[in-house]
N, C-alpha and C positions, 0 to 999 in steps of 0.2 A: 926821513927814514923810509927806505924802500920796502914795499910789501911784496911778498912772493905771490905769484899768481895762484889762484885757487885751482886745485886739481879738476881736470875735466871729468864730467860724469860719463861713465861708459854707456854705450848705446844699449837700449832695451832689447837684448837678444835672448831673453829667457824663453819666450814661446817657441822661438825657432829651435832652441836647444832641446826643449821638451819634445817637439815633433821629431827632431833628429833622433833622440833617444828611443821614441816609439818605433820609428821606422827601423832603427838599428836592431831593436828587439824583435821586430817582425821579420827582419832579414835573418835573424839568428835562429828562427824556428827550423826544425828538421822537417822540411817539406816532404822529403822522400818518405820519411817514416809516417807522416800524417796521411799522405796519399795511399800508402800501402795499407795502413790500418783502416781508414774509412773506405777505401776501395774494396777491401775484403769484406767489411761489414755490409756495404751496399750490395755486393755480389751475393753474400749469404742471405740477406733479407730478400733479394729478388728471387733467389732459388727457392727459399722457403715459401714465398707467396705463390710462385708458379706451381711448385710441386703440391703444396697444400690445396690450392684451388683444384688441381687435377684429381687429387684424392677425394676432395669433397664431392665432386661430380660423380666419381666412381662409387662412393659410398651411398649417395642418395639414389643412384641408379640401381644399386643392389637392394636397397631398402624397398624401392618401388617394385622390383621383381618379386621379392619375398612377400610383400603385401598382396600383390596380384595373385600369387599362388595360393595365398590364404583366403582368396575370394573376398577381400575387403572392397568396399565401395570405391569406385574410381574417383569420386569427389574427395573422399577422405584421403586416398592415396596421393592425389595432387597436393592437398593441403599439407600433409605430413612431409612430403618431399620438399616443398618450398621452405617450410619452417626448419627442417633439419639442414638444408643447404645454407640457409641464412646463418644459423648458429655456428656451423662449421667454418663458414667464411669469416665470421667475426673472430673466432679462435685463431685462424690462420693469420689474419691481419695483426692481431695482438702478438703472436709469436714472431712475426717479421719485425715488428717495431721493437720488441725486446732484443732482437739480434742487432739492432742499431743503437743499443744502449739507451733507448727511450724508456723512461719509467712508466710502466703500464699500470701500476697500482692506482695512481691518480686517475688514469683513463678509465679503469674499471669503476671507480667511484663515480666519475662523471656519467658513464653509461648507465650505472645503476640509478642515479638520480633522474637522468633523462627518461629511463624506462618507467620509473615510478610516476613521473609527471605525465607521460603519455598514457600510462595505464589508467590514471585517474581521469584524464580527459576523455578517454575512449572506453570507459567502463561499460557503457551500453553495447558498444560494438563487440567488446571482448566477451560480454555475456552472451551475445548472439553467436559468437564463434564457439564458445564452450557448449552452448545448447545444440548448435549444429553438429558438433562432433558427437554428442550424446545421441542425437537422432540417427546419425549415420551408423554408429556402433551398435546401439541397442535395438534399432529397427522396430519401433512401434508401428510403422506403416511403410509401405513401399510405393513406388511409382505405379499409378493406376488403381490404387485402393480407394474405396468409398469411405470417407472419414468425416467426423466432426471434430475439428481442432480449433481451440480458442474461440468456440462459439460459432465457427463458420463451417458450413457443410459443402462438400464437393469431392471431386476426384483429384488425387494427388498427381500433379504434372511434373514437379521437379523438387528435389531436396538438395539445397546447397548449404554451404557453410554458414552464410549469414541469414538466409531466408528460405522459406518454403512456399511454393506456388500451388494453389488449388484452382481447379476449373469448376465453377459452380454449374448447376444443371440449367440455369437460365442463361448461360453463355458468358457470365462474368468471369474475369480472372482476378483471383484474390491472392495477394502477396502478404504473407504473415512473417513477422520477425520470429526467429526460432526461440527467443527467450519467452515470448508469449505462449508458444505451443507447449514448452516443457513445464510451464507453471500452471497449466490448466488441464482438466480431464480430456483425454483423447478417446473417442469412440471410433473403433475400426469395424465397419460392417463386412469387410472383405477378408478378415482373418480366417473365419470358418466358412465352409462352402454353402451352408444353409442358413436361413434366417426365419425367425418366427413372427407371424402376424398375430395381433391380439385385437379382436373386433368385439366391441361392446354393443349389445342389442337389448333394449328394454321391451318387455312384454307386459300385458295387463295382469292385474292381480287375479282376475277371474279366469285367466287362460290356464290350460293344462301345461305345466312346466315340462313334464316328461315328453309330451308331444312336441313342444317347442324345441327341446334339446335334440330330440330325434331328427326333426326336420333340419335343424342347423347342421348336424353331422352329415346328413344325406346330401345337403346342398354343397357342403365343403368337399366331400369326397367326389362329387360329380364334376368338380373343376379339374381339368387335366393338369394344370400347372401346380396344383397342391400335391405335396409328397405324401405317399402312403406310409412311409417310415421316416421319421416318427409320425404316428397316426394323429389326426385331429381329435380334439376333445373339447367338451363344454363344461363350464363350471358356473354356479350361481355366484355372482360377484357382489351384489348389493340389493338391499330392499330400499328403493328410492321413494320419493314423495308420490310419484304417480305411476311407477312401474317396478317390476322385478327385473333387475339387470342381469343378463346372461352374457358371459364372455366366451367367445370362440377362440381357441388356440389352434393354429395350423402352420405348417412349415412349407417353405418354397425355396428354391435356389436363389442366390443373390441376383442373378440375371433376370429371373422371372418374378421377383418379389412384387414390384409395383403393379404389374398387370394382374398377377394372381390376387392380390388384395382387392383391387378395384372390381374384378369379376365376382369375387366372393361376396363383397358388400352388396352389389347389385342383385345377385341371386338370392341373398338372404332377405332383402326387402321385398322382392316380388314373390318369393316362395312362401314366406310367412303370411303375408297378407292374402295370398291366393288360397291358403289353407285355413283361413279363418282365425289366424292368430293376430291379435291386436297389438300394434306398436304405438303405444300412447305417447303423447307429448304433454308438457306442462299446461294446465288449464286453470283459469280463475273464474269463479262464479260471482256475478254481480247481482245483488238483491236490491231492488228499488221499491220503496214503500211509498204509497200515495197519500198517506195521512200521518200526522205526527202523533206524539203520545197523547195529546188532548183530543184527538179525533178530527182536527182541522185539516182540510185538504191542502196538499202540498202546493197546488196551483195558486191558492189564495195567499199563502205565505210568500211565495215567490213574487206575486204581483205586488204585494205591499212593499217589498224591498226595492222596487224600481219605480213606483209611482207614488204620488202624494195621496193622502187619505181623501182630500177634496176632489181628486180626479176620479175616484172610484164611483161607479154608479150607485145611486140610492137603492137600498134593498127594497124589493117589491112589497107593498103593503097588502096584507090579506084582504080579500074582498069581503065587504060587509054583507 
């Protein structure tokens, strides 16, 4: 019995058919429509970006002029200009991406998360920036003022957004973070034109207080760098252990304060002593007793503490 031959298996042409279908579908796209659509979107996004960037520059320049007319500090003007330009540029980029049908909601979320992470990482720097803006806006001191800030004394050289520079009187340059300045007391000696000196002088309990006060006022008024208005005055400050403390209050301009105070202190010392007023200083009296309570000489007790009894000389026998 003859058997019919088995049918031949067709060649594996499925992958080629699938690729053919893919390319056929790719060829079936309306390329003209796609080019027109995406071309218009790209053109619109480019126009939005260029025009938005131009507007951002114009707006920041206008803000700079307005702040300049309001006599805002130049450092703060530059900082606000840069921040406003960056914010406007981000908005322009987001608007251009939305014109390309790019979902911006997720991008805003990513930017927010990134901003939060950067803020946490740079919290100290951001604190310095906020403190710098406060110093520039509130103006507790200006360049050239004599201040004590964060425990450091000197002349203000420069106030920047991140830090403030002081020039100490011994020639040092002190750079302070702004966050430390705003969290500590600030003493500004240059805010008012005049400054008061307070000089404490102790006189003896047996001296004439009225005479001492009169001499102190005369010596203060004789100093040319001491102001006549407000006039100097003297008050009794304290009854100390060894003296009656008198305090002289006198005023001088900020520029003459150091020399005026030094001259007045020297004149008070020489003038009071020259007029018979005692300027006492703490003293201690030491009383040395030569015998103990039993009447024994101290020398004998000290000798017995350093030598043996056998080494002491025999006491002299009375003559018979």
